[in-house]
C-alpha positions as CSV (number, residue, x, y, z in Angstrom):
1,X,0.0,0.0,0.0
2,X,2.8,2.4,0.9
3,X,4.6,1.8,-2.4
4,X,1.3,2.2,-4.3
5,X,0.7,5.6,-2.7
6,X,4.3,6.7,-3.5
7,X,3.9,5.7,-7.1
8,X,0.7,7.6,-7.6
9,X,2.1,10.6,-5.8
10,X,5.2,10.7,-8.0
11,X,3.1,10.2,-11.1
12,X,0.7,13.1,-10.2
13,X,3.7,15.4,-9.5
14,X,5.2,14.4,-12.9
15,X,1.8,15.1,-14.6
16,X,1.6,18.5,-13.0
17,X,5.1,19.5,-13.9
18,X,4.9,18.2,-17.4
19,X,1.7,20.2,-17.9
20,X,3.5,23.3,-16.9
21,X,6.7,22.6,-18.9
22,X,5.0,21.4,-22.2
23,X,3.2,24.0,-24.1
24,X,0.5,22.2,-26.0
25,X,-3.2,21.5,-26.3
26,X,-3.2,18.9,-23.6
27,X,-1.1,20.8,-21.0
28,X,-4.1,22.0,-19.0
29,X,-5.5,18.4,-19.0
30,X,-2.3,17.1,-17.6
31,X,-2.3,19.6,-14.8
32,X,-5.9,18.9,-14.0
33,X,-5.4,15.1,-14.1
34,X,-2.4,15.4,-11.8
35,X,-4.3,17.6,-9.4
36,X,-7.3,15.2,-9.3
37,X,-5.0,12.2,-8.7
38,X,-3.3,14.1,-5.9
39,X,-6.3,15.4,-4.0
40,X,-8.9,12.7,-4.7
41,X,-6.8,9.6,-4.7
42,X,-3.4,10.1,-3.0
43,X,-4.5,12.1,0.0
44,X,-7.4,9.9,1.0
45,X,-5.3,6.7,0.6
46,X,-2.5,8.2,2.6
47,X,-4.9,9.3,5.4
48,X,-6.5,5.8,5.5
49,X,-3.1,4.1,5.6
50,X,-1.9,6.3,8.4
51,X,-5.1,6.2,10.6
52,X,-6.4,2.7,10.0
53,X,-5.2,1.2,13.4
54,X,-5.5,4.3,15.5
55,X,-8.0,5.1,18.2
56,X,-9.5,8.6,18.5
57,X,-9.6,8.2,22.3
58,X,-5.8,8.4,22.3
59,X,-5.9,12.0,20.9
60,X,-8.6,13.5,23.1
61,X,-7.5,15.8,25.8
62,X,-9.3,15.0,29.1
63,X,-9.4,16.8,32.4
64,X,-7.5,13.9,34.1
65,X,-4.6,14.4,31.7
66,X,-4.6,18.1,32.3
67,X,-4.6,17.8,36.2
68,X,-1.9,15.1,36.2
69,X,0.3,16.8,33.7
70,X,0.4,13.7,31.5
71,X,1.2,14.2,27.9
72,X,-0.8,12.6,25.1
C-alpha cells in the first residue's frame, strides 16, 4: 500500500510538472489530471493508511490528563 501511494504521488507530480513545462493543447488536461490524482486519490489513501489502526480516544485531551500533567 505504501509503495502504491508513493507511485501515484510521484506520477501526479510528474503530470503537473509536465503540464507546466510542455506548451501544447493537452497541457491543461495534464495539470488537471495530476491535481485530481493528488487530491482525490493520493491524500485519502494516505490518510486511510496512516489512521487505520489508531483510536481517536488516544488523541482526546481529558481533564484527568490536564490535572496530572500527563502528555498525550
